MARNU-818082 format. One record per residue (C-alpha): residue number from 1; residue in three letters; chain; x, y, z. Coordinates in Angstrom, 3 decimals, decimal comma. Layout:
PT	resi	resn	chain	c1	c2	c3
PT	NUM	ala	A	X	Y	Z
...
//
This chain:
PT	resi	resn	chain	c1	c2	c3
PT	1	met	A	59,910	139,324	54,444
PT	2	asn	A	59,603	137,954	57,914
PT	3	leu	A	60,785	141,194	60,042
PT	4	asp	A	60,117	139,130	63,038
PT	5	arg	A	63,461	137,332	62,037
PT	6	val	A	66,226	138,571	64,656
PT	7	ile	A	69,361	138,703	63,284
PT	8	asp	A	72,584	138,400	65,231
PT	9	arg	A	74,685	141,617	63,970
PT	10	arg	A	77,509	140,509	66,746
PT	11	gly	A	81,022	139,788	65,538
PT	12	thr	A	80,272	141,865	62,252
PT	13	ser	A	81,891	145,202	63,535
PT	14	ser	A	78,587	146,412	63,622
PT	15	leu	A	78,677	150,187	65,496
PT	16	lys	A	75,192	149,291	66,844
PT	17	trp	A	75,909	146,060	68,445
PT	18	asp	A	79,901	145,400	68,453
PT	19	phe	A	80,544	149,150	69,890
PT	20	gln	A	79,267	148,110	72,960
PT	21	lys	A	82,912	146,488	73,803
PT	22	arg	A	84,552	150,031	73,908
PT	23	leu	A	82,410	150,808	77,115
PT	24	ala	A	83,788	149,795	80,328
PT	25	gly	A	81,388	147,769	82,037
PT	26	ala	A	78,542	147,419	79,611
PT	27	glu	A	79,120	144,193	78,017
PT	28	asn	A	75,576	142,551	77,239
PT	29	leu	A	73,850	145,631	75,922
PT	30	leu	A	70,579	145,570	74,240
PT	31	pro	A	71,416	148,281	71,303
PT	32	leu	A	68,516	150,696	70,616
PT	33	trp	A	70,599	153,771	69,834
PT	34	val	A	72,100	154,556	66,663
PT	35	ala	A	69,803	154,669	63,215
PT	36	asp	A	70,184	151,662	61,321
PT	37	met	A	67,911	148,921	61,104
PT	38	asp	A	68,291	145,313	62,033
PT	39	phe	A	66,287	144,370	59,437
PT	40	pro	A	67,820	142,912	56,022
PT	41	val	A	67,846	144,881	52,619
PT	42	pro	A	65,743	144,613	49,786
PT	43	pro	A	66,025	140,782	48,218
PT	44	glu	A	66,275	142,475	45,138
PT	45	val	A	69,872	144,575	46,584
PT	46	leu	A	71,241	141,848	47,527
PT	47	ala	A	70,772	140,200	43,982
PT	48	ala	A	72,543	143,039	42,672
PT	49	leu	A	75,370	142,855	45,081
PT	50	arg	A	76,138	139,503	44,588
PT	51	leu	A	76,222	139,832	40,643
PT	52	arg	A	78,779	143,057	40,914
PT	53	val	A	80,731	140,717	43,856
PT	54	glu	A	80,913	137,861	41,212
PT	55	his	A	82,591	139,977	38,783
PT	56	gly	A	85,543	140,280	41,371
PT	57	val	A	87,168	143,516	40,104
PT	58	phe	A	86,854	146,522	42,306
PT	59	gly	A	88,680	148,974	41,067
PT	60	tyr	A	87,745	152,970	40,821
PT	61	thr	A	84,352	153,599	40,303
PT	62	leu	A	82,185	156,743	38,877
PT	63	glu	A	78,338	157,241	39,581
PT	64	pro	A	76,784	155,528	36,698
PT	65	glu	A	74,485	157,544	34,697
PT	66	ser	A	71,641	154,703	35,441
PT	67	trp	A	72,323	155,522	39,300
PT	68	phe	A	71,032	159,230	38,894
PT	69	glu	A	68,509	158,026	36,761
PT	70	ala	A	67,492	155,803	39,576
PT	71	ala	A	67,490	158,742	42,467
PT	72	ala	A	65,345	161,051	39,951
PT	73	ala	A	62,747	158,601	39,262
PT	74	trp	A	62,534	157,460	42,770
PT	75	thr	A	62,440	161,096	43,645
PT	76	arg	A	59,592	161,800	40,863
PT	77	ala	A	57,163	158,977	42,109
PT	78	arg	A	57,754	159,793	45,653
PT	79	his	A	57,780	162,956	46,178
PT	80	asp	A	56,079	164,649	43,112
PT	81	trp	A	59,980	166,151	42,644
PT	82	glu	A	61,413	166,584	38,947
PT	83	leu	A	65,145	166,592	39,630
PT	84	ala	A	67,066	168,082	36,615
PT	85	arg	A	70,163	166,178	35,589
PT	86	glu	A	72,702	169,066	36,203
PT	87	trp	A	71,445	169,311	39,548
PT	88	leu	A	72,871	166,582	40,911
PT	89	leu	A	76,257	166,025	42,705
PT	90	ala	A	77,094	162,772	44,176
PT	91	cys	A	79,032	163,230	47,540
PT	92	pro	A	80,351	160,144	50,109
PT	93	gly	A	77,556	160,786	52,507
PT	94	val	A	75,334	163,510	54,309
PT	95	val	A	77,279	164,593	57,024
PT	96	pro	A	80,305	164,990	54,769
PT	97	ala	A	78,241	166,841	52,403
PT	98	ile	A	76,600	169,143	55,493
PT	99	asn	A	80,234	169,814	55,820
PT	100	leu	A	81,280	170,584	52,426
PT	101	ala	A	78,424	172,963	52,721
PT	102	ile	A	79,618	174,621	55,522
PT	103	leu	A	83,111	175,408	53,888
PT	104	thr	A	81,208	176,259	50,769
PT	105	phe	A	78,965	179,085	52,109
PT	106	thr	A	80,614	180,277	54,969
PT	107	gln	A	83,599	181,763	56,434
PT	108	pro	A	85,513	181,028	59,813
PT	109	gly	A	83,923	182,895	62,316
PT	110	glu	A	80,261	183,364	60,869
PT	111	arg	A	77,728	181,731	61,589
PT	112	val	A	75,048	178,722	60,940
PT	113	val	A	71,423	178,171	62,370
PT	114	ile	A	70,438	174,949	63,996
PT	115	gln	A	67,096	174,016	65,420
PT	116	pro	A	67,777	171,755	68,335
PT	117	pro	A	66,997	169,533	69,555
PT	118	val	A	68,816	168,051	66,665
PT	119	tyr	A	70,971	165,822	65,074
PT	120	phe	A	74,538	166,175	66,524
PT	121	pro	A	76,693	165,746	63,555
PT	122	phe	A	75,467	169,421	62,851
PT	123	glu	A	76,524	171,495	65,799
PT	124	ala	A	79,980	169,227	65,654
PT	125	ser	A	80,540	170,193	62,134
PT	126	ile	A	79,605	173,541	62,536
PT	127	arg	A	82,073	174,193	65,403
PT	128	arg	A	85,029	172,029	64,244
PT	129	asn	A	84,846	174,217	60,853
PT	130	gly	A	85,368	177,431	62,989
PT	131	arg	A	82,039	178,555	62,659
PT	132	glu	A	79,722	180,125	65,125
PT	133	val	A	76,640	177,942	65,577
PT	134	leu	A	73,153	180,324	66,277
PT	135	glu	A	70,721	178,111	67,886
PT	136	asn	A	66,533	178,479	66,737
PT	137	pro	A	65,212	175,698	69,461
PT	138	leu	A	62,242	174,208	68,446
PT	139	val	A	59,528	174,795	70,866
PT	140	leu	A	56,752	172,509	72,414
PT	141	glu	A	52,983	173,422	71,759
PT	142	gly	A	49,845	171,594	71,164
PT	143	gly	A	52,099	168,113	72,702
PT	144	arg	A	54,413	168,608	69,176
PT	145	tyr	A	57,179	170,565	68,479
PT	146	val	A	57,016	173,440	66,450
PT	147	met	A	59,394	176,110	64,930
PT	148	asp	A	59,760	179,673	66,656
PT	149	leu	A	60,510	181,736	63,306
PT	150	asp	A	59,900	184,913	64,932
PT	151	ala	A	62,822	183,979	67,471
PT	152	leu	A	64,937	183,462	64,559
PT	153	glu	A	64,351	186,649	62,748
PT	154	his	A	65,202	188,474	65,710
PT	155	ala	A	68,313	186,271	66,140
PT	156	leu	A	69,531	186,843	62,834
PT	157	asp	A	72,810	188,910	62,009
PT	158	pro	A	74,653	189,955	58,682
PT	159	arg	A	76,958	186,885	60,565
PT	160	thr	A	74,336	184,964	59,617
PT	161	arg	A	74,820	182,935	56,437
PT	162	leu	A	73,607	179,073	56,471
PT	163	leu	A	70,387	177,673	58,052
PT	164	ile	A	70,636	173,708	58,556
PT	165	leu	A	67,407	171,954	58,388
PT	166	cys	A	66,406	168,677	59,338
PT	167	ser	A	63,817	167,468	57,594
PT	168	pro	A	61,735	164,961	58,675
PT	169	his	A	63,396	166,349	61,895
PT	170	asn	A	65,614	163,580	63,940
PT	171	pro	A	65,339	163,132	67,194
PT	172	val	A	61,643	164,576	67,434
PT	173	ser	A	60,222	162,821	64,620
PT	174	arg	A	58,272	166,019	63,152
PT	175	val	A	57,287	165,732	59,884
PT	176	trp	A	56,908	169,606	58,432
PT	177	arg	A	53,692	170,702	56,873
PT	178	arg	A	53,855	173,420	53,803
PT	179	glu	A	52,566	176,175	55,881
PT	180	glu	A	55,753	175,461	58,577
PT	181	leu	A	58,273	175,230	55,325
PT	182	glu	A	56,526	178,308	53,712
PT	183	arg	A	57,068	180,394	56,287
PT	184	leu	A	60,738	179,023	57,331
PT	185	ala	A	61,646	180,143	53,109
PT	186	glu	A	60,174	183,474	53,852
PT	187	val	A	62,479	184,214	56,719
PT	188	cys	A	65,382	182,965	54,873
PT	189	leu	A	65,147	184,590	51,725
PT	190	arg	A	64,756	187,934	53,647
PT	191	arg	A	67,544	187,288	55,310
PT	192	glu	A	69,578	185,937	52,127
PT	193	leu	A	70,522	182,489	53,911
PT	194	val	A	71,271	179,623	52,132
PT	195	val	A	68,871	176,317	53,414
PT	196	val	A	70,901	173,152	53,375
PT	197	ser	A	67,897	170,707	54,049
PT	198	asp	A	69,227	167,341	55,258
PT	199	glu	A	66,200	165,360	53,680
PT	200	ile	A	67,816	161,616	54,053
PT	201	his	A	64,693	160,461	56,281
PT	202	cys	A	62,293	161,786	53,443
PT	203	asp	A	61,204	158,628	52,652
PT	204	leu	A	60,685	157,308	56,326
PT	205	val	A	57,471	158,837	56,566
PT	206	leu	A	54,014	157,361	58,389
PT	207	pro	A	50,803	157,215	57,229
PT	208	gly	A	48,909	160,059	57,286
PT	209	his	A	51,674	162,273	56,877
PT	210	arg	A	53,738	163,826	53,384
PT	211	his	A	56,970	164,918	53,208
PT	212	leu	A	57,654	167,924	50,895
PT	213	pro	A	61,051	168,648	49,861
PT	214	thr	A	62,128	172,152	51,003
PT	215	ala	A	63,209	173,277	47,321
PT	216	ala	A	60,079	172,419	45,774
PT	217	leu	A	58,185	175,005	47,780
PT	218	ser	A	59,494	177,371	44,892
PT	219	gly	A	61,384	178,620	42,393
PT	220	glu	A	62,979	181,172	44,667
PT	221	ile	A	63,561	178,933	47,978
PT	222	ala	A	65,183	176,545	45,447
PT	223	arg	A	67,938	178,387	44,103
PT	224	arg	A	68,809	179,074	47,894
PT	225	thr	A	68,915	175,095	48,727
PT	226	val	A	70,845	172,790	48,909
PT	227	thr	A	68,954	169,379	49,423
PT	228	leu	A	70,671	166,590	50,741
PT	229	leu	A	69,402	163,031	49,853
PT	230	ser	A	70,368	159,616	50,120
PT	231	ala	A	69,111	155,567	49,761
PT	232	thr	A	71,149	155,009	52,903
PT	233	lys	A	68,809	155,416	55,624
PT	234	thr	A	65,855	154,515	53,858
PT	235	phe	A	66,977	151,330	52,924
PT	236	asn	A	69,344	150,234	55,715
PT	237	leu	A	72,794	150,455	53,616
PT	238	ala	A	74,408	153,447	55,945
PT	239	gly	A	77,616	151,153	56,017
PT	240	leu	A	78,208	151,698	52,261
PT	241	gly	A	77,547	154,614	51,974
PT	242	gly	A	77,013	157,330	49,387
PT	243	ser	A	74,269	160,441	48,752
PT	244	leu	A	73,262	163,303	46,420
PT	245	ala	A	73,357	167,260	46,495
PT	246	val	A	70,708	168,492	44,817
PT	247	ile	A	71,335	172,359	43,669
PT	248	pro	A	69,315	173,970	41,354
PT	249	asp	A	71,446	177,010	41,079
PT	250	pro	A	74,039	177,012	38,684
PT	251	glu	A	76,442	179,690	41,153
PT	252	leu	A	75,463	177,838	44,147
PT	253	arg	A	76,562	174,147	42,388
PT	254	arg	A	79,576	175,555	40,837
PT	255	arg	A	80,904	176,750	44,624
PT	256	phe	A	80,231	173,377	45,933
PT	257	arg	A	81,290	171,515	42,925
PT	258	ala	A	84,437	173,583	43,555
PT	259	ala	A	85,068	172,981	47,211
PT	260	lys	A	83,968	168,935	46,375
PT	261	glu	A	86,799	168,394	44,026
PT	262	ala	A	89,280	170,283	46,302
PT	263	leu	A	88,824	167,533	48,840
PT	264	trp	A	88,936	164,713	46,152
PT	265	thr	A	85,672	162,997	46,466
PT	266	gly	A	84,921	161,946	43,601
PT	267	val	A	85,287	158,219	43,899
PT	268	ala	A	82,744	155,932	44,975
PT	269	asn	A	82,244	152,485	46,523
PT	270	pro	A	81,265	150,199	43,839
PT	271	cys	A	78,918	148,261	46,073
PT	272	ser	A	77,537	151,468	47,217
PT	273	val	A	76,367	152,503	43,358
PT	274	thr	A	74,940	149,246	43,127
PT	275	ala	A	73,169	148,737	46,023
PT	276	ala	A	71,599	152,171	46,011
PT	277	glu	A	70,437	151,962	42,682
PT	278	ala	A	68,592	148,818	42,998
PT	279	ala	A	67,111	149,853	46,272
PT	280	trp	A	65,717	153,062	44,429
PT	281	arg	A	64,476	150,397	41,325
PT	282	tyr	A	63,013	148,047	42,866
PT	283	gly	A	62,620	148,938	46,660
PT	284	ala	A	59,225	150,329	47,396
PT	285	pro	A	57,287	147,316	48,382
PT	286	trp	A	60,298	146,266	50,713
PT	287	leu	A	59,967	149,567	52,146
PT	288	glu	A	56,152	149,804	52,775
PT	289	gln	A	56,508	146,674	54,812
PT	290	val	A	59,085	148,715	57,137
PT	291	leu	A	57,134	151,489	57,522
PT	292	ala	A	53,953	149,239	58,151
PT	293	tyr	A	56,169	146,905	60,799
PT	294	val	A	57,800	150,341	62,707
PT	295	ala	A	54,123	151,471	62,332
PT	296	gly	A	53,335	148,676	64,664
PT	297	asn	A	56,369	148,797	66,813
PT	298	tyr	A	55,371	152,220	67,799
PT	299	arg	A	51,551	151,287	68,697
PT	300	tyr	A	53,226	148,852	70,546
PT	301	leu	A	55,794	151,223	72,543
PT	302	val	A	52,759	153,464	73,252
PT	303	asp	A	50,581	151,114	74,682
PT	304	phe	A	53,527	149,511	76,455
PT	305	leu	A	54,520	152,661	78,204
PT	306	ser	A	50,440	153,497	79,490
PT	307	ala	A	50,589	150,405	81,480
PT	308	arg	A	53,688	150,144	82,611
PT	309	leu	A	55,682	153,361	82,602
PT	310	pro	A	52,716	155,867	82,518
PT	311	ala	A	54,867	158,814	83,698
PT	312	ala	A	56,909	158,643	80,534
PT	313	gly	A	55,457	159,755	77,517
PT	314	val	A	56,437	159,382	73,654
PT	315	phe	A	55,802	162,284	70,929
PT	316	pro	A	54,016	161,321	67,776
PT	317	leu	A	56,004	159,700	65,365
PT	318	glu	A	55,373	161,380	61,538
PT	319	gly	A	58,328	160,674	60,384
PT	320	thr	A	62,081	158,647	60,533
PT	321	tyr	A	61,959	155,525	63,237
PT	322	leu	A	63,168	157,176	66,120
PT	323	ala	A	60,919	157,236	69,124
PT	324	trp	A	61,657	160,726	71,116
PT	325	leu	A	61,066	159,203	74,835
PT	326	asp	A	59,824	162,228	77,640
PT	327	phe	A	61,144	160,576	81,470
PT	328	arg	A	60,970	164,087	82,496
PT	329	ala	A	58,477	163,073	84,851
PT	330	leu	A	60,308	160,907	86,744
PT	331	gly	A	62,313	163,199	88,234
PT	332	phe	A	65,735	161,719	87,125
PT	333	ser	A	68,614	163,564	86,491
PT	334	asp	A	69,816	162,769	83,049
PT	335	glu	A	73,363	161,041	84,808
PT	336	glu	A	70,867	158,775	87,092
PT	337	leu	A	68,711	158,393	83,788
PT	338	lys	A	71,308	157,071	82,256
PT	339	glu	A	72,665	154,835	84,798
PT	340	arg	A	69,364	153,299	85,053
PT	341	ile	A	68,967	152,680	81,596
PT	342	leu	A	72,229	151,673	80,169
PT	343	arg	A	73,888	149,985	83,659
PT	344	arg	A	70,521	148,331	85,113
PT	345	ala	A	68,272	147,794	82,455
PT	346	arg	A	71,120	147,113	80,117
PT	347	val	A	69,825	148,698	77,025
PT	348	trp	A	71,682	151,272	74,776
PT	349	leu	A	69,266	154,554	73,554
PT	350	asp	A	70,631	157,457	72,554
PT	351	asp	A	70,855	160,299	75,666
PT	352	gly	A	68,440	163,095	75,102
PT	353	pro	A	71,378	165,879	76,208
PT	354	met	A	73,473	164,769	72,781
PT	355	phe	A	70,779	166,448	70,402
PT	356	gly	A	71,602	169,780	72,258
PT	357	thr	A	69,045	172,736	74,074
PT	358	gly	A	65,768	170,856	75,088
PT	359	gly	A	67,232	167,759	75,279
PT	360	arg	A	67,445	167,031	78,667
PT	361	gly	A	65,065	164,227	80,157
PT	362	phe	A	64,673	162,683	76,846
PT	363	gln	A	65,985	159,450	75,022
PT	364	arg	A	66,026	158,799	71,514
PT	365	leu	A	64,917	154,642	70,696
PT	366	asn	A	65,218	153,248	67,774
PT	367	leu	A	62,144	151,387	66,328
PT	368	ala	A	63,684	149,339	63,554
PT	369	cys	A	64,320	146,154	64,927
PT	370	pro	A	62,285	142,980	65,607
PT	371	arg	A	59,058	143,066	67,854
PT	372	ala	A	60,768	140,518	70,639
PT	373	thr	A	63,743	143,092	70,512
PT	374	leu	A	61,820	146,308	71,119
PT	375	ala	A	59,553	144,118	73,666
PT	376	glu	A	62,515	143,023	75,861
PT	377	ala	A	64,196	146,232	75,838
PT	378	leu	A	60,795	147,491	77,230
PT	379	glu	A	60,590	144,942	80,337
PT	380	arg	A	64,297	145,737	81,003
PT	381	met	A	63,566	149,106	80,957
PT	382	ala	A	60,340	149,099	82,917
PT	383	arg	A	62,052	147,124	85,565
PT	384	ala	A	64,703	149,757	86,119
PT	385	leu	A	62,671	152,747	85,929
PT	386	ser	A	60,096	151,872	88,348
//
């Protein structure tokens, strides 16, 4: 597969490419913001979709058992985690599942922990459901982000019921190590928190790092954990939707299923299940190629910044295809930084402050694009920020 090929996505109702029409005075932007790829899906997925589309009937659809089997086989092979069939509940997507977990395991006015800077729908989901956000900000230590678990322990109170973990972490691209997760699990077990572990990026891990599912740490933490998985981020299927909630504990699973059924979320997208099953079964070679390409794009980014924007920094890319750029040394306010990148450079990144505490002075850049697209964006930014 030629990942250098530039595919014109404009005019396809693409959020990434077409949404800019709604931004006043922001036409003709080069978008490296929202987390989807500019790469075509695995050829086996396209073949499976063609067969399904040619069938011609798209009535109400359920996830077939083969879909669950493919998900379990992928997880076993990729992460050495054996999933029992009864643990698995299909959901419309990871963010809807996070909202379901908040509704299921907390009451209005209770507190939910997040670790900013972090994926912004976490905070939005908590507040929109009438719960309180308890921040446990990540801290910089030795040039990388780590969890401040002493601060977490001191901040917890009886009203705190739930912790939402981002693993691997978006936007700082950490792949948490076993000892970090074990320490977090100890706190959560001691304080009787339910852990919602968003592991949508779990397959997007760079060489030298290994994702460890939170629930695979021990039987004890598995009984307190709701793990959220999906083929959508791994294989660029976000527009089709679909995810899995993995809940080993029967009582947590019963409560989650009851909330899910109350919202009538049991009907699947026929193309979503077809695409995901084909991806899980046949997509590993494609994924390895994409990961190698993203790693190459990251090296290109590092070299470019060193040569052309040495005051800017980028954090190590352990997982995801999202680079966390540090522009604090340039001395711009967030408003001026956005003005220079969006209006002058005509490049669309994700503003750091949208990820909450710790985001000021940062930008998130999507590396899952052809090298020529990345090179053009960086050239524009270098001229606008120099």
